[in-house]
C-alpha positions as CSV (number, residue, x, y, z in Angstrom):
1,M,3.9,3.3,11.8
2,L,5.2,4.9,15.2
3,V,6.6,3.0,17.9
4,N,6.9,5.3,21.0
5,G,6.9,8.3,19.1
6,I,9.9,7.3,16.2
7,W,8.4,6.5,13.0
8,Q,8.9,3.3,11.2
9,E,9.7,4.1,7.8
10,N,8.8,0.4,6.4
11,W,5.1,1.8,6.6
12,Q,2.1,-0.9,5.5
13,P,-1.4,-0.3,4.8
14,V,-2.2,-3.5,6.6
15,Q,-2.2,-2.4,10.5
16,A,-2.8,-6.3,11.7
17,K,-4.4,-9.3,10.5
18,D,-5.7,-12.8,12.6
19,D,-4.6,-16.1,11.6
20,E,-7.3,-16.6,8.7
21,G,-5.7,-14.0,6.5
22,R,-8.4,-11.5,8.0
23,F,-7.6,-7.5,8.0
24,I,-7.7,-5.8,11.1
25,R,-8.4,-2.1,11.6
26,Q,-6.3,0.0,14.3
27,T,-7.8,1.3,17.3
28,S,-8.0,5.0,17.3
29,T,-5.1,6.9,19.9
30,F,-6.8,10.3,21.2
31,R,-10.5,10.3,22.3
32,N,-11.3,14.1,23.6
33,W,-14.5,15.7,22.4
34,I,-15.6,19.0,22.0
35,T,-18.4,20.1,23.9
36,P,-20.5,23.1,24.6
37,D,-19.0,23.5,27.9
38,G,-16.0,22.4,28.1
39,A,-17.0,19.5,30.1
40,P,-15.5,15.8,29.2
41,G,-17.3,13.7,26.7
42,P,-18.5,9.9,26.6
43,T,-14.5,9.2,26.6
44,G,-11.5,11.3,27.3
45,I,-11.0,14.4,29.8
46,G,-12.8,17.5,29.7
47,G,-11.5,21.3,28.9
48,F,-12.2,21.1,25.1
49,K,-15.0,24.0,25.1
50,A,-16.7,24.9,21.4
51,K,-14.9,28.1,20.6
52,P,-15.0,29.7,16.8
53,G,-11.6,29.6,15.4
54,R,-10.0,27.1,18.2
55,Y,-10.1,23.9,16.3
56,H,-8.8,22.4,12.7
57,L,-9.5,19.8,10.7
58,Y,-6.7,17.4,8.5
59,V,-8.0,15.4,6.2
60,A,-7.7,13.5,3.1
61,Y,-10.1,13.4,0.0
62,I,-9.5,9.4,-0.4
63,C,-10.3,8.4,3.1
64,P,-13.7,7.7,3.6
65,W,-13.5,7.9,7.1
66,A,-12.0,11.8,6.7
67,S,-14.9,12.8,4.6
68,R,-17.2,11.6,6.9
69,T,-16.1,14.8,9.0
70,L,-15.9,16.9,6.1
71,M,-19.8,16.4,5.4
72,A,-20.5,17.4,8.8
73,R,-18.7,20.5,8.9
74,R,-19.9,21.5,5.9
75,L,-24.4,19.9,6.4
76,K,-23.7,21.6,9.7
77,G,-22.6,24.6,8.8
78,L,-19.4,25.1,10.6
79,E,-17.1,25.9,7.8
80,A,-16.2,29.6,9.0
81,L,-15.5,28.5,12.9
82,I,-13.3,25.3,12.4
83,G,-10.6,25.1,9.3
84,V,-9.4,22.1,6.9
85,T,-5.9,21.1,6.0
86,V,-6.1,18.6,3.2
87,V,-3.2,16.3,2.9
88,N,-1.3,14.5,-0.1
89,P,-3.7,11.2,-1.5
90,R,-0.6,9.4,-2.7
91,L,0.7,7.5,0.0
92,T,4.5,7.6,1.4
93,D,7.3,5.4,3.3
94,Q,6.7,8.2,6.2
95,G,2.8,7.7,5.7
96,W,0.3,11.5,4.7
97,R,2.6,14.0,3.7
98,F,1.3,17.6,3.2
99,G,1.6,19.1,-0.2
100,G,2.7,18.0,-3.8
101,L,-0.1,18.0,-5.8
102,P,-3.1,20.1,-7.0
103,G,-6.2,20.1,-4.2
104,A,-3.1,19.1,-1.6
105,D,-2.6,22.3,1.2
106,E,1.0,22.7,2.9
107,D,0.8,22.6,6.6
108,S,0.4,26.2,7.6
109,L,-1.0,26.0,11.0
110,N,1.7,23.8,12.0
111,G,4.7,23.7,9.5
112,A,4.7,20.1,9.5
113,R,5.8,18.0,6.5
114,Y,4.3,14.3,8.1
115,M,0.9,13.9,9.7
116,H,3.0,11.5,11.6
117,E,4.6,14.9,13.1
118,L,1.4,16.1,14.6
119,Y,1.2,12.5,16.7
120,T,4.4,13.1,18.1
121,R,4.0,16.8,18.8
122,A,0.9,16.0,20.4
123,D,2.4,12.7,22.5
124,P,6.1,12.2,22.1
125,K,5.5,8.4,23.3
126,V,2.4,7.9,20.3
127,S,2.4,4.1,19.1
128,G,-0.3,3.5,15.9
129,R,-0.7,4.9,12.4
130,A,-1.1,8.6,11.9
131,T,-4.1,8.4,10.4
132,V,-6.6,10.9,9.3
133,P,-8.7,12.4,10.5
134,V,-7.4,14.5,12.7
135,L,-8.7,17.3,14.8
136,W,-6.2,19.6,16.3
137,D,-7.6,22.4,19.4
138,K,-4.5,25.3,18.2
139,K,-5.1,26.4,22.0
140,T,-3.3,23.9,23.4
141,G,-1.1,22.3,20.1
142,T,-2.9,18.9,20.8
143,I,-4.8,16.4,18.8
144,V,-8.6,16.4,20.1
145,N,-9.7,13.1,18.4
146,N,-8.9,11.0,15.7
147,E,-11.9,8.8,15.3
148,S,-14.4,9.8,12.6
149,A,-17.2,8.1,14.1
150,D,-16.9,10.9,17.2
151,I,-15.8,13.4,15.0
152,L,-19.1,12.9,13.4
153,R,-21.6,13.3,16.2
154,M,-19.7,15.8,18.2
155,L,-20.0,18.5,15.0
156,N,-23.7,17.5,15.5
157,T,-24.0,19.0,18.6
158,A,-21.0,20.6,20.6
159,F,-21.5,24.0,18.1
160,S,-25.0,24.2,18.5
161,H,-25.1,27.4,20.3
162,L,-23.0,29.1,17.4
163,V,-24.4,28.3,14.9
164,D,-28.0,27.0,14.1
165,Q,-27.8,25.2,11.0
166,G,-28.1,22.1,8.9
167,P,-30.1,19.0,10.1
168,D,-30.1,16.3,13.5
169,L,-28.0,14.0,12.4
170,Y,-28.2,11.8,15.3
171,P,-32.3,12.1,16.7
172,G,-32.9,11.3,19.6
173,H,-36.3,9.2,18.5
174,L,-33.7,7.6,15.4
175,A,-30.7,6.8,18.1
176,A,-31.2,3.5,19.0
177,E,-32.2,2.4,15.3
178,I,-28.9,4.9,14.2
179,D,-26.9,2.8,16.1
180,V,-27.7,-0.8,14.7
181,L,-27.7,0.4,11.4
182,N,-24.6,2.0,11.3
183,R,-22.5,-1.4,13.1
184,E,-24.2,-3.0,10.1
185,I,-23.1,-0.6,7.4
186,Y,-19.5,-0.6,9.2
187,G,-18.9,-4.0,9.8
188,D,-20.3,-5.4,6.2
189,L,-19.1,-2.7,4.4
190,N,-17.4,0.2,5.2
191,N,-14.6,-1.6,6.4
192,G,-15.7,-5.0,4.4
193,V,-14.8,-3.5,1.0
194,Y,-11.0,-3.4,2.9
195,Q,-11.1,-6.7,4.5
196,A,-11.8,-7.8,1.0
197,G,-9.2,-5.4,-0.3
198,F,-6.4,-6.6,2.1
199,A,-7.3,-10.1,2.7
200,S,-4.5,-12.4,2.2
201,S,-6.4,-15.6,2.3
202,Q,-8.8,-17.0,0.1
203,Q,-10.9,-17.9,3.5
204,A,-10.7,-13.6,4.5
205,F,-11.6,-12.5,0.8
206,D,-14.4,-14.8,0.0
207,E,-16.3,-13.9,3.9
208,A,-15.4,-10.0,3.6
209,Y,-17.0,-10.2,-0.6
210,G,-19.6,-12.3,0.7
211,K,-20.6,-9.5,3.7
212,V,-20.0,-6.5,1.1
213,F,-22.6,-7.8,-1.6
214,A,-25.1,-8.9,1.1
215,R,-25.0,-5.6,2.5
216,L,-25.4,-3.6,-0.8
217,D,-28.5,-5.9,-1.5
218,A,-30.2,-5.4,1.3
219,L,-29.6,-1.5,1.3
220,E,-30.6,-1.2,-2.8
221,A,-33.8,-3.4,-1.2
222,R,-34.9,-0.6,1.7
223,L,-34.1,2.5,-0.5
224,G,-36.1,0.5,-3.4
225,D,-39.5,1.5,-1.7
226,G,-38.6,5.3,-3.2
227,R,-37.6,6.6,0.5
228,R,-35.1,9.8,0.4
229,Y,-32.6,9.1,3.3
230,L,-32.3,5.4,4.9
231,F,-34.5,6.7,7.8
232,G,-37.2,7.9,5.1
233,D,-37.0,12.0,5.2
234,D,-34.7,12.4,8.3
235,L,-31.1,12.8,7.1
236,T,-28.5,11.0,10.0
237,E,-24.9,10.2,10.6
238,S,-26.1,6.6,8.9
239,D,-26.3,8.2,5.7
240,I,-23.1,10.5,5.8
241,R,-21.7,7.0,6.7
242,L,-23.4,5.1,3.6
243,F,-22.7,7.5,1.4
244,V,-18.6,7.7,1.8
245,T,-18.1,4.1,0.8
246,L,-20.7,4.3,-2.1
247,V,-18.9,7.5,-3.9
248,R,-16.1,5.6,-4.0
249,F,-17.3,1.8,-5.0
250,D,-17.1,2.1,-8.8
251,A,-13.5,4.2,-8.7
252,A,-11.9,2.1,-6.4
253,Y,-13.3,-0.9,-4.3
254,H,-14.8,-2.5,-7.5
255,G,-11.6,-3.0,-9.1
256,L,-9.0,-2.3,-6.7
257,F,-10.1,-3.8,-4.0
258,K,-11.6,-7.0,-5.8
259,C,-15.9,-6.0,-5.2
260,N,-16.4,-6.6,-8.8
261,R,-19.7,-8.8,-8.6
262,N,-21.2,-5.2,-10.0
263,T,-21.0,-1.6,-10.0
264,L,-22.6,0.4,-8.2
265,A,-24.1,2.2,-11.2
266,A,-25.9,-1.5,-11.7
267,M,-27.9,-1.2,-8.6
268,P,-30.4,1.8,-9.5
269,A,-31.7,2.4,-5.9
270,L,-28.4,2.7,-4.4
271,H,-27.1,4.7,-7.5
272,A,-29.7,7.5,-7.2
273,Y,-29.4,7.7,-3.5
274,M,-25.6,8.6,-3.7
275,H,-26.3,11.5,-6.4
276,R,-29.1,12.4,-4.1
277,L,-26.5,12.7,-1.1
278,L,-23.8,14.7,-3.7
279,A,-26.2,16.9,-4.9
280,L,-26.9,18.4,-1.5
281,E,-25.5,21.9,-1.5
282,G,-21.6,21.6,-0.5
283,I,-21.7,17.9,-0.7
284,A,-19.9,17.9,-4.2
285,E,-17.1,20.0,-2.7
286,T,-15.8,17.2,-0.1
287,V,-15.6,14.6,-2.8
288,N,-12.6,14.7,-5.2
289,L,-12.3,11.9,-7.7
290,D,-8.5,12.4,-8.4
291,H,-7.4,12.6,-5.2
292,I,-9.8,9.2,-4.8
293,K,-7.7,7.5,-7.7
294,A,-4.1,8.6,-7.2
295,G,-4.7,7.7,-3.4
296,Y,-5.8,4.2,-3.9
297,Y,-4.1,3.3,-6.8
298,S,-0.9,4.4,-5.2
299,I,-1.0,1.7,-2.3
300,K,2.2,-0.2,-3.5
301,A,0.9,-3.6,-2.0
302,L,-2.0,-3.7,-4.2
303,N,-1.0,-1.7,-7.2
304,P,2.9,-2.4,-7.5
305,T,3.4,-0.2,-10.6
306,G,1.6,2.9,-9.4
307,I,-0.5,2.9,-12.6
308,V,-4.0,5.3,-12.3
309,P,-6.7,4.0,-14.2
310,A,-7.8,6.7,-16.8
311,G,-11.4,6.1,-15.5
312,P,-14.0,6.2,-14.2
313,V,-14.1,10.5,-15.2
314,A,-17.6,11.2,-13.1
315,I,-19.6,9.7,-10.7
């Protein structure tokens, strides 16, 4: 991680833990927003106006948080407006790096070798982990935002006057319900699988494992009534948030993170729902199973031999 702009090479996947061994996720550092007129968003300062070609996403196919932003970019028709660079999924002693694997890009925009170099360009004294996604402003040469929830929401509206395409992922009539469901999915499932995988005590693992499968059971029941998406016929950001965990479940979380009560394939409503989203135009292009397996199984704390399993071969 970075401490006052200096990279510390003893990189560890566990950011912090409490006295009971529970995994604690780092808070994002950069929280500015792109808006149609450049006015400040809910957090941060102003000046980031929506313009074609000004902004760029740095992502990893392994990362569910980054994949949220790739999905939103595709669903909202923003491919021609916002470029993308994909990092190598295998974590190194210096964190995310560029190139070196099929499907991983060199940083042709800034010429960086590692993601942390972009963080120190944006703030020479920054401290914390150099995470993805990163939403980069080419005009000012800085990071706009590295919080996936913010990026997902701004991509829904910031460019609507430039591109009229895709569903409203946060419709007003569902906003309150989306906020509640988002918190439940995040706490119990999106972050819950990580709390199980990186637990350092049996108590912490048991708590996280219980939350993961209680939430999966509740979602299986919710989707068991035949609805297409979580809120019926409306595709929302809650569906994106859920999908990115489901699509990684059998390949990574079931085995490596010990969330092994059952596979997702054993839950018919959730499994069918995942494939409905995967079949949406362009969404399969945001999923790379080879990167997902290569990335998760490169985590030395969980898999010291670095052996990547042969299966699953398909989602």
